[in-house]
C-alpha positions in Angstrom: 255.5 -10.4 280.3 255.8 -14.2 280.1 255.8 -16.2 283.4 259.1 -17.9 284.2 257.9 -21.4 285.1 261.4 -22.4 286.2 261.1 -20.1 289.2 259.1 -21.1 292.3 257.3 -17.7 292.4 255.3 -18.8 289.3 253.7 -21.5 291.4 252.4 -19.4 294.3 248.8 -18.4 294.9 246.9 -16.8 297.8 244.3 -19.0 299.5 241.8 -17.0 301.5 241.4 -17.8 305.2 239.0 -20.6 306.0 239.3 -22.5 302.7 241.4 -25.4 304.0 239.1 -28.4 304.7 239.9 -29.5 308.2 237.2 -32.2 308.1 235.8 -34.3 305.3 232.4 -33.7 303.6 229.4 -35.4 305.1 229.6 -38.1 302.4 232.6 -39.0 300.3 231.0 -38.4 297.0 229.3 -35.2 298.1 232.5 -33.2 297.4 232.4 -30.7 294.6 234.2 -31.5 291.3 235.6 -28.8 289.0 235.8 -30.2 285.5 238.5 -28.7 283.3 238.7 -29.4 279.6 238.2 -27.7 276.2 235.0 -25.8 277.3 234.5 -23.5 280.2 235.0 -25.0 283.6 232.0 -27.0 284.9 230.9 -27.3 288.5 229.6 -30.7 289.5 229.6 -33.0 292.4 231.9 -36.0 292.7 229.0 -38.3 292.4 228.7 -37.2 288.8 232.2 -38.4 287.9 230.9 -41.6 286.0 229.2 -39.3 283.4 232.7 -38.0 282.4 234.1 -41.5 281.6 233.3 -43.4 278.4 233.0 -47.1 277.8 236.4 -48.4 277.0 238.2 -46.0 279.4 240.4 -47.2 282.2 240.4 -45.8 285.7 243.6 -46.5 287.7 243.6 -46.4 291.6 246.4 -46.3 294.1 245.8 -49.1 296.7 248.3 -47.9 299.3 247.0 -47.7 302.8 248.0 -45.1 305.4 249.7 -46.5 308.4 249.2 -45.0 311.9 252.9 -44.3 312.1 253.0 -41.2 314.4 254.2 -42.3 317.8 254.0 -40.0 320.8 256.1 -40.9 323.9 258.8 -39.7 326.2 262.4 -40.3 327.2 263.1 -42.2 330.4 263.6 -38.8 331.9 260.1 -37.8 331.1 260.8 -35.3 328.3 258.2 -35.6 325.5 259.3 -37.1 322.1 257.7 -37.9 318.8 258.7 -40.5 316.2 257.3 -40.5 312.7 258.0 -43.8 310.9 258.6 -43.3 307.2 259.4 -46.7 305.7 260.9 -50.1 306.4 264.6 -50.5 306.1 265.9 -52.6 303.2 267.1 -55.5 305.4 263.7 -57.2 305.6 263.3 -56.7 309.3 259.8 -55.5 309.8 260.7 -53.9 313.2 263.4 -51.6 311.8 262.3 -48.4 310.2 263.6 -45.1 308.8 262.0 -42.3 310.9 262.0 -38.7 311.7 262.3 -37.9 315.4 261.7 -34.8 317.6 263.6 -33.4 319.3 266.3 -34.6 316.9 269.1 -33.0 318.8 268.4 -35.1 321.9 267.5 -38.5 320.3 270.9 -39.8 319.3 271.7 -43.5 318.6 271.3 -45.6 321.7 268.5 -43.5 323.2 265.1 -45.0 323.9 261.6 -43.5 323.6 258.9 -45.0 325.8 255.5 -45.0 324.0 253.7 -47.0 326.7 254.2 -49.9 329.0 255.2 -52.7 326.8 256.3 -50.6 323.8 259.5 -48.7 323.3 261.3 -47.3 320.3 265.1 -47.7 320.2 267.2 -45.2 318.2 269.8 -47.4 316.4 271.5 -45.2 313.9 271.3 -42.0 311.9 270.6 -41.5 308.2 272.3 -39.2 305.8 269.4 -36.7 305.6 269.0 -36.1 309.4 266.6 -39.0 310.0 267.1 -42.1 312.2 266.9 -45.8 311.9 264.8 -47.1 314.8 263.6 -50.4 316.2 260.2 -51.1 317.5 260.3 -53.2 320.7 256.9 -54.7 321.5 255.6 -58.2 322.3 252.8 -57.6 319.8 253.1 -57.8 316.0 254.2 -54.6 314.2 250.7 -54.3 312.7 249.0 -54.7 316.1 251.5 -52.4 317.8 250.8 -49.6 315.4 247.1 -50.1 315.5 247.1 -49.9 319.3 249.6 -47.0 319.9 250.1 -45.3 316.5 248.3 -42.2 315.3 247.5 -41.2 311.7 249.9 -38.5 310.5 247.3 -35.9 309.5 248.7 -33.1 307.4 250.0 -30.2 309.5 247.7 -27.7 307.8 244.6 -29.4 309.4 245.9 -28.0 312.7 244.3 -30.7 314.8 244.9 -34.1 316.3 243.5 -37.4 314.9 239.9 -38.0 315.8 237.9 -41.3 315.5 236.4 -40.4 312.1 239.8 -40.1 310.6 240.5 -43.8 310.9 237.8 -44.3 308.3 237.8 -41.1 306.2 241.5 -40.6 305.9 241.7 -44.0 304.0 240.3 -44.8 300.5 237.6 -47.4 300.5 239.9 -49.6 298.3 243.1 -49.2 300.4 244.7 -52.6 300.7 248.6 -52.4 300.8 250.0 -50.7 304.0 252.8 -48.3 303.6 251.9 -44.7 303.2 252.4 -41.8 305.7 249.7 -39.7 303.9 246.6 -40.6 302.0 246.4 -40.6 298.2 243.7 -38.0 298.6 242.0 -37.9 295.2 240.7 -41.4 296.1 239.0 -40.3 299.3 235.9 -39.2 297.3 235.1 -42.7 296.0 232.5 -45.0 297.4 231.9 -48.7 296.6 228.6 -47.6 294.9 230.4 -45.0 292.8 233.0 -47.5 291.7 230.3 -50.0 290.7 228.5 -47.2 288.7 231.8 -46.6 286.8 232.3 -50.2 286.0 228.6 -50.5 284.9 229.4 -47.8 282.2 231.9 -50.2 280.6 234.9 -48.6 282.3 237.7 -51.0 283.5 239.2 -50.3 286.9 242.9 -51.2 287.6 245.2 -50.7 290.5 248.8 -49.7 291.3 250.6 -49.0 294.5 252.7 -46.0 295.4 253.5 -45.5 299.1 253.2 -41.8 299.8 256.2 -40.3 301.7 256.5 -37.2 303.9 257.9 -35.3 300.9 254.3 -34.8 299.7 254.0 -32.0 302.3 257.4 -30.6 301.7 257.3 -27.1 300.1 259.8 -26.2 297.4 262.3 -23.9 299.2 264.6 -23.1 296.4 264.2 -20.3 293.9 264.9 -22.5 290.8 262.5 -25.4 290.5 265.1 -27.7 289.0 267.2 -27.4 292.2 264.5 -29.1 294.3 265.3 -32.7 295.4 262.4 -35.1 295.5 262.1 -37.8 298.1 262.1 -41.4 296.9 258.8 -43.3 296.9 258.2 -47.0 296.3 255.8 -48.2 293.6 254.4 -51.3 292.0 252.5 -51.9 288.8 250.8 -55.3 288.6 250.9 -57.2 285.3 247.2 -57.1 285.1 247.3 -53.3 285.2 249.9 -53.2 282.4 247.6 -55.5 280.3 244.6 -53.3 281.0 246.5 -50.2 279.8 247.4 -52.1 276.6 243.7 -53.1 276.0 242.6 -49.5 276.6 245.2 -48.1 274.2 244.3 -50.7 271.5 240.6 -50.0 271.9 241.0 -46.2 271.7 240.1 -45.5 275.3 241.6 -43.1 277.8 243.7 -43.8 280.8 242.4 -41.9 283.9 244.7 -41.5 286.9 243.1 -41.1 290.3 245.6 -38.8 291.9 249.1 -37.5 291.3 250.5 -40.7 292.9 249.0 -42.8 290.1 250.5 -40.4 287.5 253.9 -40.7 289.0 253.6 -44.5 289.2 252.5 -45.0 285.6 254.9 -42.5 284.1 257.8 -43.8 286.2 257.1 -47.3 285.1 256.9 -46.2 281.5 260.3 -44.4 281.8 261.8 -47.6 283.3 260.3 -49.8 280.6 258.3 -51.9 283.0 254.8 -50.7 282.4 253.7 -54.3 281.7 254.4 -55.1 285.4 257.2 -54.2 287.8 258.2 -52.3 290.9 260.8 -49.8 291.9 261.5 -46.5 293.6 261.1 -43.1 292.0 262.3 -39.6 292.5 260.5 -38.5 289.3 259.8 -34.8 289.3 257.1 -33.9 286.8 257.1 -30.2 285.8 256.2 -28.4 282.6 258.1 -29.8 279.7 257.5 -33.4 280.8 256.3 -35.8 278.1 253.4 -37.8 279.4 253.4 -41.3 277.9 250.5 -43.0 279.7 247.9 -40.8 281.4 245.2 -39.0 279.4 242.9 -37.7 282.2 243.5 -36.9 285.9 241.3 -36.7 289.0 243.0 -34.7 291.7 242.5 -32.6 294.7 243.7 -29.0 295.1 247.3 -28.7 296.2 249.5 -26.4 298.2 251.1 -23.4 296.6 254.8 -23.8 295.7 254.4 -27.6 295.8 255.6 -30.3 293.4 252.1 -31.6 293.1 250.8 -28.3 291.8 253.7 -28.3 289.3 252.6 -31.8 288.2 249.1 -30.6 287.6 250.5 -27.6 285.7 252.6 -29.9 283.5 249.5 -32.0 282.8 246.8 -29.4 282.2 249.1 -26.5 281.2 250.2 -23.7 283.4 247.6 -21.1 282.5 244.7 -23.5 282.6 245.8 -24.8 286.0 246.1 -21.3 287.6 242.8 -20.3 286.0 241.2 -23.3 287.5 242.6 -22.6 290.9 241.4 -19.0 290.6 237.9 -20.3 289.7 237.9 -22.7 292.6 238.8 -19.9 295.0 236.1 -17.6 293.6 233.5 -20.4 293.9 234.6 -21.2 297.5 235.8 -24.7 296.9 237.4 -26.5 299.8 241.2 -27.1 299.5 243.7 -29.9 300.2 243.4 -33.4 301.6 239.8 -33.3 302.8 238.8 -30.8 300.2 237.1 -30.8 296.8 238.4 -32.2 293.5 239.2 -31.5 289.9 238.8 -33.7 286.8 241.2 -32.7 284.0 241.1 -34.1 280.5 244.4 -33.5 278.9 244.7 -31.7 275.5 247.1 -33.2 273.0 249.6 -31.0 271.2 247.0 -30.0 268.5 244.7 -28.6 271.3 242.0 -31.3 271.1 241.0 -33.3 274.2 242.0 -36.9 274.2 
């Protein structure tokens, strides 16, 4: 009986206990790498990734940097509160943010959350989706305020608080543009030496930015996949990256996306007609049936069941190939999710041949 990919049940799988990586591998590039293509799956280490790329290929990275936007404090009465900053408001004031707050029922407009002496968060307004607009009140700059009092918003499935190692390991080595509430995790495996080795093979490296929002952890809770509402995320494609894609296409090379965030950025830019350089916001939901215009190969981590990220991978690699790869990774005891192992997928074209 054929699987109905329009129903969320098709995107479920059972992950055995203990397979979620709560801490990173000892070395970034020591993670395992499952290679999925025409032949049988290959089991490698991430340090072997350069061997999969050819001279003339293009590797595209997401430069977004995770901000320590989780703020723990209390009301003036002493009751504990939490504020998770999501994104700056559109008015250009770097102290005003859209946020999620807990307990939401108690933190109405006009209330204050004391983070520490010299730093308070003022609840200014509500948003249409149950969030809040808040103002940061501190004598320090916003960047210094968050670095001093903010915590990294580690994914809930890690079931632990931030530790000192996370300040380094929950960022990519090339993170440059602050704005994400979660790491673009496929990039966590790269080291400066690995990037140099890739460039030495004659592979060009380009960069985009997509600021990851909290929707990346949001499960699909509707039965019909098409009924799921995506959260908007901001992206930018520099002109140099658009030029690099053109050069790669003209030279017969492949465009490799490091992570689902890069896929969404490039494909959203192509849909908007600004792949040569531009910026915007996207609610693009990539599921089977989507026509990929830019990306030929994908490096990605293993994603949560019933998630839009798993559906994106399924759209790219094909549903059966994706679920077979996940089953293989489970059998071979791969580590899953943000600090886990990775996959490299070379997409097949409609004739069945790898690009």
